[in-house]
Structures are given as structure tokens and as C-alpha cells.
N, C-alpha and C positions, 0 to 999 in steps of 0.2 A: 677290645677293652670292654668290658660291661658298663650297663649306663651309670648304676648305682656307685662302682669303684670311680666313674671319672669326673662323677660329682662331687662325691667326698675329695677327691685333689685339687679342685678347683676351688672350692669353698673357702681352702686354709689360703688362697691368692687373696689381698686386701684387697675392700671393696668389693667382693662377690660371693653372693647369699646363694639358696635353693633355684632361687625363680630364675638368673641371672646364669648360671649353669646350666640350669637347664634349656635356656633360650643358647649357648653354647653350644651347648650337646647337639642339640637340633639342626644347626647352622653346621655341619660337618667338622665341629672341632672334639674330633672324639677322644684324642688321646693330647698330654703333653708339648709330645714335640709337634702336633701342625701347630698348636698354640702358639709355640717358639718361634716356627718361621712366620708365621700370619704380622703381616701387617698394620697398622695404626688402621687403615682403610678399611679392612677386609674385615677389624673387627666394630668399628663404627657401625656397618651394614646389620649388626646384631640388633635387634630391641632392646634398649633400659640399659647399653652400656653407652658413655659416653667418653671427651676425650680425654679427662685424666683419668676414668677407668682404664681406659687405652691400655695408656704410658704407664701407670701400676701395672697392668701386666706384664708389659714389656722391661719393665724395670725387674719386676721378680724373677726373670726368666735369664738376666742379665749377668756375666759370673763376675766374680770379686775376683781383680785378679791376686794372685799369692805375692806376699813376700818372703823375697830372700835373705835368710839372713845371713851377716858376712863376719867370717870370728874377725877379730881385734886381738892381737895383742894383751897379752895381760899385763892390767896393769898394777901399780901396789895400793896396797888398799890402805885410803886415807880414811882417818876416824875422824864422822861426821859429828857435829855440836850434836852437843841431845836437846831435846826439844825443852822449849820452857812450861814449868805446868799451868795449863791451862782453869782457869777459876770453874771452881761446880756450875756455877751460876749460869754461864755461857753456854755448855756444855747442853745443859736440859733447855735454853732455850734455840741450840742448834735443833735438837731434836725433834722441839715441838714443832717448828717450822719444816723440816722433813718429814713426820708424818702430817703437815693440813697439806703438802704441795704432793705425797702419794693417794690420798685420801680423795684430791681434787680431780687427780689424772684417771682414777679410777671413775669418777661421775661423769666425767666426758665419753670416758669410753664406752658407759651404760648408755649415756643418753644415745652417741652415736651408732650402734648398736638396735636401737629399740629404734631411731626412726628409719631405719634401712629395714626392718623387718613389718611395721607399717604399711613403710612403701608398697612392702611386695603384695602384702594382705589386699591393699586397696586396689593396687593393678589384676589382680584374681579375681576381686569380687568385681567390676567393673563387667574384664570377661565371663562372667554367669548373668549377670544380671541381663546385659541388652538381648533380647532377641527381635527380628521382626515379626510385625503381626501378619496374621495372615489376611490377603484382599482378596475381593470377588471377582469372577469372569461376569465382566457387565458386556454390551453389545453397547456399539457405537449412540445410538439413540436413547441410549437409559442414560450413556455417560454427561449426552449433553441436555439431555430434562435436569440432570444432578446440577449442570452448570448454572443453568437458566436457573433454579429454586436459589441455588445459594446468590446469585445476580439479586434476585427477585425479594431474597432476605434483607441484604446490603440497605436495601433502600424502604424497604417496612419501617415505620414511624413506630415508635411504643405506643401503643394505645391505652390512652389515661381515663380515667372513668370523670364524668362531668361535672367541674367544681372540685375536684381531688383537691386545690390547694389552698381554698376560701378557711376550710371545714378540720378540724383532727379526724373527727367521727368517721368521716367519708375516707374508705380506703383508695389506693388508687387501682385496682381490679378492674376491667373493663365493665360498665354498663351501656346498655344501647339507652342515648337520651331520648326522654319522652316527656311531654307534656307543651303544651299553644305556645308558650314564652321562651321555649330555649331555643337561643342562639345555634347552638351546638347541629340543633338536630334541620333547622332551616338549611342548615352549612354555609354560616358566612364566613367569610376569608379569612378573617383572626380568628376564626376559631380550630383550635388541632382536629387533622384528620378522624375519621371513625373509621369503624371495621369494614373493609368492602371487597367485594369478588374480587377486584382489578391484582389486589395482595396476595392472593390464595396461590399456591406453586401448582405444579403440573400433575394432572392426576395418576399419571401412570407411574410415577415414585414418590406420592402420600405415603409416609409412613415410613418409610426409609432410613435406615441410621444414615449421618454423614459419610462413611468410609463406601454406603452403596447394598451393603446386606439389607435385608429382608428382616426383621426382627421377630424373632419366635420366644415367647417366655416360657418357662420349665421351672413345673415341680416337682416330677420324678426322674427317674433314671430312662422309665419309658417313656417317656415325653422325647427322646431325643430321636425315636425312630421315628424315619419317615425323612428327615429332614437331610436338605440338599446342601452338602458344605460348600458350594461352588457359592450360592445365590445366598443363601440363607443364613442366620447366622443368633445363637442363643444369648438368651437373656435372663437369669436366674431370679426367679420370684422373690420377693422382701421377707415372704415370713418361711422361705425355708431355713431351717437349722444347719450345724452348721460340720453334721456327720452326713445329710444327706448330700448336700453342699459338696464334699470333698469324693462321695461316690460320682456327683454327676460330671466335675473337674476330670476323674480318669478317666470316663465314660467319653467323655469329649476329645481328649486328646487323641483316643484308641480310634474315635469315627472324624478323626481330622476336623474337627468344629469349632469356629472359632467363640469363645464367649465374650461377651461386651462389659460385663459386669465384674473382671477380676480385678 
């Protein structure tokens, strides 16, 4: 049985859309006979099929018992009493209520079908979106240095300018304190810490990306030549336009080079 024919037949069952039909087909349920023979436990192993859907599949294939008509002896016809005439106003009210019920049922069915379609689309989008990012091949020494740099960064304070809190015109960005009466320059204990050599990271890992790649700024497709994809990664320059950016991304995929700012 071909895949298209099998999926079309599966979708006729209650609670099964295209995505769930394909999942059943991929799990060796090629024909309707296999679905008939399958247990609820076997159906639950398929992604996206719950207990309620599995039970609906089983109920769909259960044959309804045929009702055998027994012949009864003919009885004499008894004249039924004629129904009383119902006023026209009551009949109109009944027709209105019946129409409302039909409209409500149609709306409920459309809501259910829309929800199922949204769930299927979201599941397909999530599968397409997620990709594992490429990681560099690093030696043990560089890995240890990166960990050390991370630990140093955790304990480094935020270096703020002297008396930034006193005046609004003074920004927070760092400036070395100067002046004879500066308490921060003298390094008194109750003053904040200053920028020093001890807060700096290891020299071998300086300028590395947190992932471990060496960053290389690129402005053209030609700049990608000579890049080692195992150790180096690319950052596209801020002045590059969309046309060049697309060309750089295509070339980077061919060379298996990671782009950091996508």
C-alpha cells in the first residue's frame, strides 16, 4: 500500500490528522489491517498519540453487530388518532431552536479542527527550528584556561567611576582616580576596588568567544578563505548589507564555518 493512500485512509479516523497519520505509517502501521490488530499499548508508542486517540482507533475498527429482523404475524391495522393541530407560533419557535443548535455544532467542529491543525504546525516548526550549534575542537590546556577565565569573571566586581553616585553629570564608566585628596587612589578599605592586573584573564585565551572559538570579523565572501573551522568562528561586520550577508552565510555553510551573530 502506497504512503499517500494509507495516509488518506488514516485521516478518515477520528482524531488523526496528516502528521499523526505519517507517524503511524513510519512506525510500521502500513495498512488498515495492521491498525486493526494493534493493541492500545502499541499505539501509545507512536509520537503524538494519546490514550483517547488510541481508543478511538480501536472503536473505529470494531464491527457493529447486525440486527436481525424477526417476522411477526400480521396484525390488524388500528386507526391511529389524528394529531392535533399545533399552532404556527410554536412551530416557528421550534425551527429557530433547531437552527441555533445546528449552528453551534458547526462552530464547535470548526474550533476543534483549527486547534488540531495549529498543534500539528507548531510541532513541525519546532522540529525544523532547533539545530545544535557547532563547537570547537580544543586542547585540554585551553579548556582549563577558559574555565579559569570564567571563574575570574565571576569574582570581578563592576568597576565604577569615582563618586559616580554623587553627581548626575558623572557617568558610571571607569576612569582612573587622580588627585592628592582622592581616597580611592590611596585605596582605603571602605572605597570600591580599582582595575588591576589580578582581575585579568589568562593570556592564551584572551579575545576568545565564550564557546571557545577565536573570533574573526568578516566583511566579504573572500575573507572566509583561510579560516580554520575547527578553531575559528566568524562575526559579520555591522556595516555589511543584507545581500552580502546572505552570500557570506551560504559560503559559511559550504565551508562548515560557524557564524556567531546570526
